[in-house]
ROGUBA-797933 format. One record per atom (N, C-alpha, C): x, y, z; residue in three letters. Coordinates in steps of 0.02 Angstrom, whole numbers, plus 50000, padded with zeros to 5 digits. Layout:
REM ROGUBA-797933
XYZAla/...
REM end
This chain:
REM ROGUBA-797933
545275486755119Unk/545845482455147Unk/545685478555193Unk/545985471655195Unk/545895466955251Unk/546175469655309Unk/545775468755367Unk/546105470755433Unk/546825467555434Unk/547235472455464Unk/547955470155477Unk/548035469955557Unk/548485464955564Unk/548565464455646Unk/549165469055654Unk/549385469755713Unk/549945474155738Unk/550615472355702Unk/550645465055693Unk/551355462155667Unk/551415464655594Unk/550895464655559Unk/550865466855491Unk/551035473555484Unk/550655478555523Unk/550825485155518Unk/551565487155540Unk/551745483455588Unk/552495483955607Unk/552995483755551Unk/552785476255509Unk/553225475955452Unk/553185481155406Unk/552665483655380Unk/552645489555332Unk/553025494455362Unk/552855497455421Unk/553205503655451Unk/553915501455441Unk/554125496655466Unk/554955494655480Unk/555225495055403Unk/554935493555353Unk/555235492955290Unk/555125499455248Unk/554455501155252Unk/554275506755215Unk/554195513355237Unk/554375513755305Unk/554225520155343Unk/553655524155329Unk/553075520155329Unk/552425522455313Unk/551885517755336Unk/551175519455332Unk/550705515255346Unk/550445512155291Unk/550195505755301Unk/549945502555238Unk/549395504955198Unk/549045510255230Unk/548455512555201Unk/548735518855155Unk/549365519855156Unk/549645526055109Unk/549815522955046Unk/549785517055030Unk/549975514354964Unk/549355514154928Unk/549365515354852Unk/548875514054809Unk/548935506954787Unk/548395505454746Unk/548265497654741Unk/548715495854669Unk/549005500654643Unk/549485499554580Unk/550205503354600Unk/550755498454598Unk/551395499454626Unk/551935499454572Unk/552325504454548Unk/552945502054499Unk/553515502254546Unk/553915497954537Unk/554385495554577Unk/555075494954531Unk/555585500254540Unk/556195499254509Unk/556675497154564Unk/557225494954544Unk/557725492554594Unk/558305499154588Unk/558405501354532Unk/558965505854515Unk/558715512854531Unk/559115516554573Unk/559015523054593Unk/558775528354528Unk/559245528054489Unk/559115532654427Unk/558545531254392Unk/558315525154391Unk/557625523854359Unk/557025525154401Unk/557165525054470Unk/556715527254514Unk/556615535754507Unk/557215538554503Unk/557105545754492Unk/556695549054433Unk/556905544854379Unk/556535546554310Unk/555755544654319Unk/555665540154349Unk/554845537554347Unk/554555542454398Unk/554815545254446Unk/554485550354488Unk/554445556454460Unk/554905558554415Unk/554905564654379Unk/554355564954331Unk/554055559154311Unk/553485559154272Unk/552845558554298Unk/552775558654373Unk/552175558754402Unk/551785564554413Unk/551215564854401Unk/550795571654416Unk/550565571254496Unk/550565576254519Unk/550335577054591Unk/550665573554644Unk/551315574054641Unk/551725568954676Unk/551715572154756Unk/551715565954796Unk/551845567154867Unk/552285560154892Unk/552695562454955Unk/553145556854972Unk/552945555055045Unk/552805548055061Unk/552595546755127Unk/553055540755145Unk/553675542255182Unk/554135537855192Unk/554495535755134Unk/554535528855113Unk/554915526655057Unk/554395526854999Unk/553815528255004Unk/553385528754946Unk/553275535254916Unk/553235535554850Unk/553115541854821Unk/552355539854774Unk/551965543954798Unk/551265543554771Unk/551145548054711Unk/550745547154660Unk/550585552254601Unk/550155549754564Unk/550085551854503Unk/549605550354458Unk/549985549854384Unk/549755543954355Unk/549965542954283Unk/549335541354236Unk/549145545654187Unk/548625544154151Unk/548005545554188Unk/547985548654247Unk/547485550054285Unk/547365544754339Unk/547815539554339Unk/547705533254385Unk/548285535454443Unk/547935533154509Unk/548395533654564Unk/548845527754566Unk/549455531354579Unk/550125525154558Unk/550545526954628Unk/550815521354654Unk/551375523054712Unk/552035519154673Unk/552605522654687Unk/553205520054665Unk/553645518554721Unk/553905513554729Unk/554285510354783Unk/554975507454761Unk/555585509554773Unk/556255507554760Unk/556275501154795Unk/556475495154756Unk/556555489254801Unk/557255487454825Unk/557725491454790Unk/558365490554800Unk/558635483854755Unk/559165481754742Unk/559435477354702Unk/559455469254738Unk/559225464954698Unk/559255458654719Unk/558545456054746Unk/558505448454726Unk/557985444954747Unk/557785445854819Unk/558235445554872Unk/557995445454940Unk/557655453354943Unk/557925458454917Unk/557655464454933Unk/556905464354894Unk/556765461554837Unk/556265461754805Unk/555695457654853Unk/555925451754877Unk/555495447754929Unk/555315452254978Unk/555625455855009Unk/555465459355068Unk/554975464755039Unk/555025467954987Unk/554625472654957Unk/553925469554949Unk/553935463154913Unk/553285459254900Unk/552985457554969Unk/553355456055018Unk/553095454155086Unk/552645460455115Unk/552985466855111Unk/552615473555128Unk/552025474955082Unk/552025473455025Unk/551495475254979Unk/550885469554979Unk/550965464255002Unk/550485459755019Unk/550075461455077Unk/550415466455114Unk/550065468855190Unk/549705474655175Unk/549675477555109Unk/549385484055095Unk/548835483055044Unk/548515487155014Unk/548005485954964Unk/548155484754897Unk/548825482854893Unk/549185482054820Unk/548805477054769Unk/548635478854715Unk/548445473754667Unk/548795471954621Unk/549285477154593Unk/549585476454532Unk/550275478754550Unk/550825476154526Unk/551565477354538Unk/551875476154473Unk/552075483254440Unk/552525481054379Unk/553195483554391Unk/553755479454384Unk/554345481654395Unk/554595484654333Unk/554895489854337Unk/555225493854263Unk/555965496354290Unk/556295493454257Unk/557025493054277Unk/557525491454222Unk/558145490454240Unk/558745488254175Unk/558755480854180Unk/558965478354124Unk/559175471054126Unk/559825470754073Unk/560185465554076Unk/560675462754025Unk/560425459553973Unk/560575461253916Unk/560395458353854Unk/560845452553827Unk/560585447353800Unk/560985440853770Unk/560775440953701Unk/561275441653664Unk/561125440853593Unk/560975434053571Unk/560295432553540Unk/560105425253533Unk/559985424553461Unk/560025418553440Unk/559925416353365Unk/559245418553339Unk/558655418653387Unk/558005419053372Unk/557795426353368Unk/558185430053404Unk/557895437453413Unk/558515442753430Unk/558565447553387Unk/559175452353395Unk/558995456753458Unk/559515457253505Unk/559355461453562Unk/559925466653558Unk/559805473253572Unk/560205478153574Unk/560115483553627Unk/560615487553650Unk/560565491953702Unk/560055496853689Unk/559535498353746Unk/559005502053732Unk/558415498253715Unk/558495492153693Unk/557865487753680Unk/557405487353743Unk/556735486253739Unk/556345486153797Unk/556065478853793Unk/556175474953842Unk/555965467853849Unk/555415466453898Unk/554905463753870Unk/554445462053918Unk/554415454453936Unk/554635452053991Unk/554725444853998Unk/554125440653997Unk/554175435253967Unk/553645429353964Unk/553645425254022Unk/554325424354049Unk/554425418854106Unk/555075421554130Unk/555285419854195Unk/555915420954224Unk/556175414054248Unk/556825412054225Unk/557145406254260Unk/557415409454335Unk/557195405654392Unk/557335407654456Unk/557985404754474Unk/558575407654446Unk/559355405754469Unk/559555409154523Unk/559075411854575Unk/559345414754632Unk/559205411154707Unk/559405413854757Unk/559385410254806Unk/558755410354854Unk/558375414854828Unk/557695416254871Unk/557095413454852Unk/556975411454791Unk/556375408254780Unk/556395400854791Unk/556945396854799Unk/556825389754826Unk/556425389354901Unk/556675394554935Unk/556325394855004Unk/555565396354995Unk/555365400954948Unk/554565402654949Unk/554225396754910Unk/554605393754857Unk/554335387654815Unk/554115382954871Unk/554505381354919Unk/554355375454963Unk/553745377955014Unk/553785385055027Unk/553245385955081Unk/552565387555037Unk/552615389854975Unk/551955390554939Unk/551865385854883Unk/552075380454887Unk/552175376054820Unk/551395374754796Unk/550965373654840Unk/550275371154821Unk/549865376554792Unk/550145383554804Unk/549805388554762Unk/550145390954695Unk/550665387754689Unk/551065389854630Unk/550905385854572Unk/550305385554544Unk/550105380454495Unk/550425383054423Unk/550615388754412Unk/550945389954344Unk/551635389654344Unk/551915388054397Unk/552745388054402Unk/552885380354390Unk/553465379554369Unk/553655372254350Unk/554445372054367Unk/554705366554392Unk/555345366054400Unk/555665362654341Unk/556345365754324Unk/556665362854271Unk/557435361554276Unk/557865359254239Unk/558555358754257Unk/558845365754250Unk/559325366954289Unk/559685372854276Unk/560075373754215Unk/559835379254172Unk/560315380054107Unk/560935380054112Unk/561235382354169Unk/561925383354184Unk/562295376654177Unk/562505373754126Unk/562875367454126Unk/563325365354183Unk/563755370054193Unk/564365368354250Unk/564055368154325Unk/563445370754331Unk/563105369354392Unk/562935362854403Unk/562615359954345Unk/562375352954345Unk/563025348554350Unk/563595350154315Unk/564205345854307Unk/564515344354370Unk/564595351454417Unk/564955351254478Unk/564475350654543Unk/563825350154529Unk/563345349154589Unk/563405353854638Unk/563395360654599Unk/563365366954643Unk/562665370954633Unk/562525374054678Unk/561975378654674Unk/561325375754668Unk/560875379054622Unk/560255375854601Unk/560275371254556Unk/560185364654576Unk/560115359354512Unk/559475360554473Unk/558995361854510Unk/558335362654460Unk/558155370154494Unk/557805372654450Unk/557565380354473Unk/556785380054434Unk/556585386254470Unk/555835386554460Unk/555775390854395Unk/555235389454355Unk/555035394754300Unk/554505398254326Unk/554665405054341Unk/554055409654369Unk/553885413854312Unk/553155414954306Unk/552805417754264Unk/552465422954293Unk/552405430054237Unk/552015435154265Unk/551355434554266Unk/550855438354285Unk/550215438154271Unk/550135438554187Unk/549715433054162Unk/549695433154087Unk/549335439354056Unk/548765442054079Unk/548405446954052Unk/548815453654058Unk/549065454854122Unk/549495460554123Unk/550115460654080Unk/550465454954069Unk/551015454554029Unk/550765456853962Unk/550245453053934Unk/550015453753874Unk/549805460553857Unk/549565464253896Unk/549255470853882Unk/549895475853884Unk/550335473853914Unk/551055478753914Unk/551375476753847Unk/551435470853823Unk/551665469853762Unk/551315471353705Unk/550675471553710Unk/550185474353651Unk/550315481853648Unk/550275485553707Unk/550325493153702Unk/551015494553689Unk/551585491953702Unk/552305492953686Unk/552315491753607Unk/552135486353581Unk/552135485753515Unk/551715491053465Unk/551215492353493Unk/550705497953464Unk/551205504853448Unk/551665506353507Unk/551895513653509Unk/552655512453489Unk/552995507253500Unk/553695506253490Unk/553775499153455Unk/553595497353399Unk/553665491053371Unk/554235487453360Unk/554725491753347Unk/555455488953340Unk/555875488053399Unk/555745492253459Unk/556205491953511Unk/555815487853564Unk/555155487453570Unk/554825482553605Unk/554835475353590Unk/555115470753642Unk/555235463753624Unk/554935459653682Unk/554755453853665Unk/554685448353720Unk/555185442853721Unk/555265440053784Unk/555825435053782Unk/555815432953861Unk/556165426953871Unk/556285424153926Unk/556875426853958Unk/556905427254027Unk/557475430154062Unk/557705424754107Unk/558335426154138Unk/558615422254200Unk/558755427954252Unk/558515425454309Unk/558635430354371Unk/559195427054412Unk/559715431554422Unk/560385428554461Unk/560485432454518Unk/560915429354558Unk/561205433954612Unk/561905438054603Unk/562155434054563Unk/562925434954547Unk/563035439354487Unk/562975446454492Unk/563075450754435Unk/563865450454413Unk/564265448354438Unk/565045449354428Unk/565175442154409Unk/564815437354393Unk/564985430254387Unk/564755427354307Unk/564695433254268Unk/564275430554201Unk/564875429154152Unk/565115422754160Unk/565595420554114Unk/565385419054042Unk/565885418353993Unk/565685417253937Unk/565275409653928Unk/565525405753971Unk/565235399353973Unk/564575398054004Unk/564515403254051Unk/563865404054076Unk/563355406554025Unk/563595412253997Unk/563175415253932Unk/563095410053883Unk/563505406953853Unk/563365401653813Unk/562835397053827Unk/562755394953898Unk/562275390253920Unk/561615394153923Unk/561535400353936Unk/560895403553933Unk/560695405053851Unk/561135404753812Unk/560895405953744Unk/560595400053716Unk/560975393253727Unk/560735387153711Unk/559985386153735Unk/559785388953792Unk/559175389253824Unk/558665393953795Unk/558905397153753Unk/558425403253715Unk/558255408653761Unk/558665409753812Unk/558665415253865Unk/558885422353833Unk/558445427453848Unk/558595433553801Unk/558855439653842Unk/558765438553923Unk/559135444953956Unk/559235441354024Unk/559525445454071Unk/559705442854137Unk/559625449054187Unk/559225446754242Unk/559185453154285Unk/559345450154364Unk/559055453554411Unk/559155450854479Unk/558435451054529Unk/557925452354497Unk/557325452854540Unk/556725449954511Unk/556645448254446Unk/556025446754421Unk/555675441054428Unk/556105435254444Unk/555825427854460Unk/555515429054523Unk/555825431154574Unk/555455431654643Unk/554835436554649Unk/554855441754597Unk/554275445954593Unk/553685442354564Unk/553795437954512Unk/553245434454488Unk/553035428554529Unk/553475424754568Unk/553355419754605Unk/552915421654655Unk/553095428054690Unk/552715429854747Unk/552015433254723Unk/552025435854665Unk/551395439354643Unk/550865433354640Unk/551095427254622Unk/550605421754611Unk/550335419454686Unk/550875418854726Unk/550805416254795Unk/550355421254832Unk/550405427554820Unk/550035433154860Unk/549415434954827Unk/549255432754760Unk/548735434154731Unk/548755441954712Unk/549435444254688Unk/549475450954659Unk/549725451154579Unk/549395453954549Unk/549665454054478Unk/550255456554464Unk/550685454154428Unk/551425455854419Unk/551605455154347Unk/552085459354337Unk/552375460054268Unk/553035463854269Unk/553425463854221Unk/554025468054214Unk/554145470654141Unk/554435476054142Unk/554655479254078Unk/555325482454088Unk/555775479354048Unk/556505480154065Unk/556875482554007Unk/557365488354031Unk/557675490553970Unk/558485488453968Unk/558685486353900Unk/559355482253898Unk/559865488253913Unk/560195488153958Unk/560735493153981Unk/561405490653965Unk/561525484653958Unk/562115480653941Unk/562175474353907Unk/562665472753880Unk/562605465753843Unk/563205461653864Unk/563015457353925Unk/563485453553945Unk/563975449353899Unk/564635449653889Unk/565085445253844Unk/565205448953782Unk/564845454453769Unk/565065458353707Unk/565655463053717Unk/565925464153660Unk/566565468353663Unk/566405476053679Unk/565815478353658Unk/565755485053671Unk/565255487353717Unk/564835482653738Unk/564345484253799Unk/564435480453853Unk/565025476353866Unk/564905471653933Unk/565105476653990Unk/564675477154041Unk/564685481154103Unk/565335480054137Unk/565585474054141Unk/566145472954188Unk/566835474454153Unk/566965473154094Unk/567505472254051Unk/567605478854016Unk/567095482753996Unk/567215488153960Unk/567055494153992Unk/567645499453980Unk/567605506054024Unk/567275511153993Unk/566865509953939Unk/566465515553911Unk/565965518153962Unk/565705523353953Unk/565135525553998Unk/564525522353975Unk/564165521954030Unk/563535517954023Unk/563095522653987Unk/562755519953924Unk/562365524053881Unk/561705527453927Unk/561545534553907Unk/561105537553928Unk/560315533753908Unk/560015530453949Unk/559365527153932Unk/558745531553955Unk/558845538053982Unk/558265541354012Unk/557595540653955Unk/557745541853892Unk/557185541253844Unk/556915535553840Unk/557285529553855Unk/556935522753862Unk/556565522153915Unk/556815524653970Unk/556375524354031Unk/555775527354030Unk/555845533553998Unk/555135536853981Unk/554605534053945Unk/554935530153884Unk/554565525953839Unk/554185520053884Unk/554725517353924Unk/554275512653964Unk/553735514554011Unk/553845520454033Unk/553305522754077Unk/552675524554040Unk/552765527453969Unk/552215528053935Unk/551855522153919Unk/552155515753907Unk/551855509853900Unk/551535507153951Unk/551835508354009Unk/551505505154071Unk/550945509854081Unk/550905516454079Unk/550305520254091Unk/549705518954051Unk/549905517553974Unk/549335516153936Unk/549095508453945Unk/549525503753978Unk/549255496953985Unk/548785498054052Unk/549045500854092Unk/548695501354170Unk/547985504454152Unk/548035509354116Unk/547325512854092Unk/546785507754065Unk/547155502354019Unk/546775498153983Unk/546525492554027Unk/546945491054079Unk/546845485554141Unk/546365489354178Unk/546365495054193Unk/545845497654240Unk/545205498154208Unk/545205498754141Unk/544435498754104Unk/544155492954108Unk/544625487354124Unk/544265479554108Unk/543975477854171Unk/544055482054229Unk/543765480954286Unk/543065478854286Unk/
REM end
């Protein structure tokens, strides 16, 4: 690990309640507490150090760290991880699915994003700060047509990409064991969970977007800026705009997705083992 100054150590201790040396170089980062608990239950030889839970998956030393929900929280998490020995970060969590013409999306599907539209408020600040390092990112018009029409929010947004090798390895391992449920697609990261109008969703469908979350774009962007390999594996927990599975308008109980989380952990474990052997 590169020698850290006192300010770096202070930042890690402030947010993670532990020292930088306590983290492993592979970190799994969920935002939702129930996902965190399921991941931790699958670790062997668990130990807790502040907000970090260390353990083993497939014999590999892994740290698990809850980011909490939203891009600002993910940015803080990544700022801490860049001050540690972290080399790989995989976000394992939930997302909202969008039914699209080119690919059927259902509750429980496991999506591995190819890229994320950064329609949140944190990425623009980092894009300005690190733009010369972000060679794989590009600016595009916001797919939300009313944002353009009314000159609101992000008129242009960054397309943030995961580490290609890590993403492809996750996808290959996922397709190998669960070929029906595992899918790849583009996602949009937003700050406004309760503002997913039908007009908004139609705009995303036109752009060929398959899912919505609140963290992945800033994870990918900062992964590139900080030279940390990042990827995401996301379980569809709701279908915004659908009659049966809309989180906001439908009163039905949220489906039990523990088995899908465990399948995702299996995929991550197999992929990380393969990545580790490539060193």
